[in-house]
Legacy VTK file of the C-alpha trace (Angstrom):
# vtk DataFile Version 3.0
C-alpha trace
ASCII
DATASET POLYDATA
POINTS 324 float
-65.821 78.844 20.330
-67.956 77.666 17.437
-66.722 74.637 15.528
-67.970 73.006 12.344
-66.869 70.502 9.716
-66.932 71.210 5.984
-67.480 74.449 4.087
-71.177 73.700 3.598
-71.687 73.932 7.387
-70.204 77.433 7.663
-72.541 79.617 9.762
-74.501 82.155 7.755
-73.753 84.961 10.224
-69.972 84.600 10.010
-69.104 88.017 8.540
-65.535 89.081 7.705
-62.852 87.150 9.593
-59.168 86.919 10.410
-58.170 83.443 9.245
-55.172 81.367 10.238
-54.585 78.146 8.294
-52.680 75.014 9.249
-52.746 71.457 10.528
-51.836 72.748 13.982
-51.060 69.261 15.257
-49.733 69.642 18.786
-50.612 73.339 19.150
-46.985 73.740 20.225
-45.240 77.006 21.147
-44.656 77.869 17.499
-48.348 77.393 16.780
-49.211 79.404 19.876
-47.107 82.319 18.594
-48.844 82.158 15.220
-52.332 81.896 16.701
-51.535 84.712 19.128
-50.663 86.955 16.172
-53.950 86.059 14.451
-55.971 86.692 17.613
-54.277 90.066 18.130
-54.988 91.021 14.510
-58.634 89.976 14.919
-59.035 92.048 18.059
-57.455 95.063 16.366
-59.885 94.758 13.433
-62.826 93.892 15.711
-63.406 90.685 13.782
-63.593 87.028 14.831
-60.446 84.909 14.676
-61.090 81.747 12.630
-58.766 78.753 12.626
-58.930 76.556 9.516
-57.547 73.049 9.923
-57.811 69.664 8.202
-58.793 66.050 8.870
-57.324 63.565 8.164
-53.704 64.661 8.071
-52.861 65.720 4.485
-49.846 63.385 4.380
-52.133 60.344 4.471
-53.961 61.537 1.351
-50.938 62.863 -0.537
-48.791 59.813 0.283
-51.054 56.971 1.519
-49.423 54.944 4.271
-47.297 57.850 5.489
-49.700 59.112 8.163
-47.582 60.788 10.873
-48.135 60.151 14.554
-50.859 62.533 15.768
-50.048 64.729 18.765
-53.529 66.117 19.453
-57.042 64.856 18.766
-59.517 67.260 17.174
-61.296 67.736 20.509
-58.011 68.485 22.273
-56.959 70.837 19.482
-60.260 72.696 19.787
-59.853 72.995 23.559
-56.320 74.363 23.222
-56.983 76.901 20.469
-60.132 78.140 22.216
-57.946 78.804 25.246
-55.707 80.953 23.041
-58.623 83.157 21.999
-59.782 81.594 18.730
-63.484 82.320 18.108
-64.290 79.962 15.231
-62.820 76.639 14.059
-63.513 75.084 10.676
-62.351 71.522 10.015
-62.033 70.741 6.304
-62.079 67.081 5.217
-58.821 66.603 3.315
-59.877 64.462 0.362
-58.205 63.588 -2.961
-60.561 66.095 -4.613
-59.594 68.828 -2.180
-55.915 67.971 -2.649
-56.224 68.736 -6.370
-57.583 72.270 -5.891
-55.348 74.888 -7.474
-54.010 77.628 -5.188
-56.318 80.149 -6.865
-59.401 77.949 -6.362
-58.487 77.337 -2.713
-58.135 81.062 -2.117
-61.354 82.044 -3.864
-63.598 79.166 -2.772
-62.350 78.578 0.788
-60.881 81.838 2.062
-63.057 84.355 0.190
-66.440 82.798 -0.636
-66.955 80.736 2.518
-64.714 82.134 5.272
-64.887 85.822 4.210
-61.251 86.532 5.043
-60.334 90.138 5.772
-56.845 89.065 6.843
-54.907 85.793 6.685
-52.146 84.968 9.185
-49.852 82.039 8.313
-46.360 80.754 8.996
-43.611 82.109 6.758
-43.177 78.645 5.188
-46.891 78.209 4.421
-47.834 76.418 1.191
-51.216 75.441 -0.245
-53.018 74.142 -3.301
-52.220 71.275 -5.658
-48.627 70.092 -5.257
-48.138 72.908 -2.685
-47.755 75.345 -5.575
-49.074 78.277 -3.545
-46.721 80.228 -1.267
-46.956 83.238 1.017
-45.957 85.375 -1.963
-48.754 84.072 -4.207
-51.232 84.312 -1.318
-50.327 87.982 -0.838
-50.853 88.566 -4.554
-54.275 86.927 -4.396
-55.045 88.914 -1.264
-54.528 92.157 -3.152
-56.885 90.842 -5.824
-59.624 89.668 -3.469
-59.328 92.293 -0.755
-57.586 90.641 2.186
-54.187 91.202 3.787
-51.597 88.511 4.480
-49.318 88.446 7.522
-46.524 85.834 7.555
-45.157 84.894 10.991
-41.538 83.681 11.496
-41.013 80.140 12.759
-40.402 79.834 16.495
-37.080 78.518 17.764
-35.627 77.284 21.016
-32.140 76.816 22.397
-31.055 73.362 23.513
-27.866 71.494 24.324
-27.666 70.661 20.611
-27.989 74.313 19.587
-30.915 76.263 18.177
-33.844 74.115 17.071
-36.996 75.058 15.184
-40.121 74.171 17.132
-42.274 72.029 14.860
-44.677 69.103 15.066
-41.977 66.929 13.489
-39.546 67.869 16.272
-42.139 67.138 18.976
-42.936 63.758 17.409
-39.237 62.888 17.466
-39.014 63.789 21.166
-42.081 61.672 21.971
-40.803 58.711 19.941
-37.530 58.868 21.889
-39.296 59.104 25.254
-37.845 62.580 25.873
-40.928 64.023 27.493
-39.092 66.949 29.076
-38.021 68.286 25.659
-41.462 67.550 24.235
-43.109 69.513 27.055
-40.722 72.429 26.555
-41.702 72.628 22.872
-45.404 72.118 23.559
-45.604 74.401 26.569
-47.299 71.565 28.518
-46.932 67.776 28.952
-47.679 65.591 25.946
-51.073 63.909 26.229
-52.610 60.907 24.535
-56.346 60.265 24.737
-58.436 57.113 24.673
-60.932 54.925 26.455
-60.216 52.783 29.518
-60.740 49.138 28.533
-60.415 45.849 30.361
-56.945 44.329 30.261
-55.608 41.112 31.742
-56.129 42.543 35.296
-52.621 41.419 36.257
-51.847 44.782 37.886
-54.682 44.329 40.355
-53.263 40.932 41.348
-49.870 42.583 41.968
-51.353 45.333 44.133
-51.117 47.978 41.390
-54.434 48.140 39.498
-54.013 50.083 36.281
-56.217 51.853 33.762
-55.567 50.250 30.372
-55.990 53.088 27.848
-56.843 52.215 24.253
-56.053 55.148 21.953
-57.069 55.797 18.315
-54.853 54.755 15.383
-51.834 56.969 14.623
-51.670 58.360 18.194
-48.178 59.596 19.125
-47.376 57.139 21.918
-44.005 57.565 23.690
-41.196 55.025 23.569
-41.581 51.916 25.708
-40.791 52.577 29.347
-42.158 53.777 32.666
-43.150 57.421 33.097
-44.290 59.827 35.773
-47.334 61.808 34.738
-51.046 62.062 35.209
-54.402 60.726 34.099
-57.079 63.248 33.103
-60.751 62.271 33.114
-62.477 63.949 30.160
-66.069 65.013 29.588
-67.425 62.465 27.062
-69.538 65.142 25.343
-67.047 67.987 24.983
-63.650 66.367 25.588
-62.900 69.033 28.221
-60.781 68.120 31.253
-62.810 67.230 34.353
-60.169 66.088 36.865
-56.508 65.044 36.981
-54.746 62.445 39.144
-50.973 61.798 39.311
-50.025 58.444 37.843
-47.165 56.059 37.148
-47.498 55.044 33.501
-46.220 51.954 31.718
-45.835 51.789 27.937
-44.850 48.487 26.370
-45.582 44.791 26.006
-45.124 43.561 29.617
-41.992 41.516 28.805
-41.888 39.864 32.260
-45.050 37.997 31.238
-44.009 37.486 27.582
-46.588 39.985 26.378
-46.852 40.818 22.682
-49.464 43.581 22.557
-48.233 47.113 23.194
-50.316 48.835 25.858
-50.502 52.083 27.826
-51.386 51.466 31.467
-51.663 54.089 34.196
-51.556 53.409 37.935
-53.308 56.310 39.667
-51.722 57.282 42.957
-54.076 57.120 45.950
-57.104 56.364 43.793
-59.840 53.852 44.530
-62.488 53.573 41.845
-63.599 52.090 38.542
-62.623 53.884 35.326
-63.806 51.305 32.776
-65.404 53.048 29.807
-64.150 56.504 30.788
-62.696 58.786 28.126
-59.339 59.871 29.529
-56.090 61.610 28.719
-52.690 60.306 29.810
-50.061 63.017 30.312
-46.360 62.137 30.276
-44.083 64.322 32.400
-40.802 62.403 32.704
-39.428 59.021 31.656
-38.259 57.091 34.709
-36.690 54.062 33.053
-36.830 51.856 29.955
-39.073 48.806 29.836
-37.392 45.692 31.249
-38.094 42.013 31.854
-37.706 40.794 35.447
-36.778 37.325 36.664
-39.907 36.985 38.764
-42.957 38.671 40.231
-41.157 39.727 43.441
-38.491 41.630 41.516
-41.148 43.238 39.338
-43.232 44.392 42.324
-40.137 45.758 44.066
-39.356 47.823 40.954
-42.965 48.996 40.754
-42.654 50.171 44.370
-39.619 52.221 43.344
-41.390 53.538 40.237
-44.334 54.769 42.293
-42.034 56.379 44.881
-40.135 58.136 42.095
-43.412 59.255 40.511
-44.393 60.842 43.825
-41.097 62.753 43.828
-41.436 63.962 40.236
-45.090 64.958 40.634
-44.648 66.433 44.114
-47.217 64.131 45.722
-46.909 63.076 49.348
-47.814 59.540 50.375
-51.355 59.304 51.729
-51.564 58.229 55.389
-52.842 54.655 55.766
LINES 1 325
324 0 1 2 3 4 5 6 7 8 9 10 11 12 13 14 15 16 17 18 19 20 21 22 23 24 25 26 27 28 29 30 31 32 33 34 35 36 37 38 39 40 41 42 43 44 45 46 47 48 49 50 51 52 53 54 55 56 57 58 59 60 61 62 63 64 65 66 67 68 69 70 71 72 73 74 75 76 77 78 79 80 81 82 83 84 85 86 87 88 89 90 91 92 93 94 95 96 97 98 99 100 101 102 103 104 105 106 107 108 109 110 111 112 113 114 115 116 117 118 119 120 121 122 123 124 125 126 127 128 129 130 131 132 133 134 135 136 137 138 139 140 141 142 143 144 145 146 147 148 149 150 151 152 153 154 155 156 157 158 159 160 161 162 163 164 165 166 167 168 169 170 171 172 173 174 175 176 177 178 179 180 181 182 183 184 185 186 187 188 189 190 191 192 193 194 195 196 197 198 199 200 201 202 203 204 205 206 207 208 209 210 211 212 213 214 215 216 217 218 219 220 221 222 223 224 225 226 227 228 229 230 231 232 233 234 235 236 237 238 239 240 241 242 243 244 245 246 247 248 249 250 251 252 253 254 255 256 257 258 259 260 261 262 263 264 265 266 267 268 269 270 271 272 273 274 275 276 277 278 279 280 281 282 283 284 285 286 287 288 289 290 291 292 293 294 295 296 297 298 299 300 301 302 303 304 305 306 307 308 309 310 311 312 313 314 315 316 317 318 319 320 321 322 323
């Protein structure tokens, strides 16, 4: 998949395309349905499927200080959409100037002049242009004027104990914030992952017999609620962001209250791993919350609980204990 940033970097050999537009944060099952429709349309027309997305999140520009928690980095988003069959990915910087574009200017300048849209596939609630004045209806009208078709796709839903829910990035963020990683994974179609770099911590885990990878993630990352989780740590290629290897892990999110910590950290203890991960670009995947964060009366009680956490992680992840 080719990927570029900004309209001025659009490849000269692009030709007519099938374009799908959206933030696509999370690339959840609803997004997957929408992208699948665009890819199918592109294959039917024998044209490339192009995904148009934005950075930073529009909310931060429209309402500064309201930046939502981000579910997927740009590299992770690119990896996921490429796996769904997308051929091209254009990342548009979302600036105050871009925000003020009228719907008509967005259509003509972005979709027609630069991306050469033959067809545009969007969600049925899609809006665009200054003050979100453009809708699917106005886009279809402009499509008839400029020579492209528009295909709206219904929002995806899912049944839960609370009834029918609409799968959205907002819903996934709420699940992650509550530590409900099972519901988040059901909506995403995979475990939620955060990415970052392994940095040096206070090395207390090593002293307790449980050395951990302290993962420092970018601002606005959607980090789950404080607690202990079963999951995995993925080592990523520093050049492409692609997954290289995965190890099961017991993961702690919180401030280490037993030691009166104040800084919130994400630390992963890799099962049956002996090595140095400092400086590695990694992903931490959360499968199931085991318990909330708690303060213990002493180190012995803490280590005993960590023993139980690791045993439970083995059960959840289906990992047998390595022979000593």
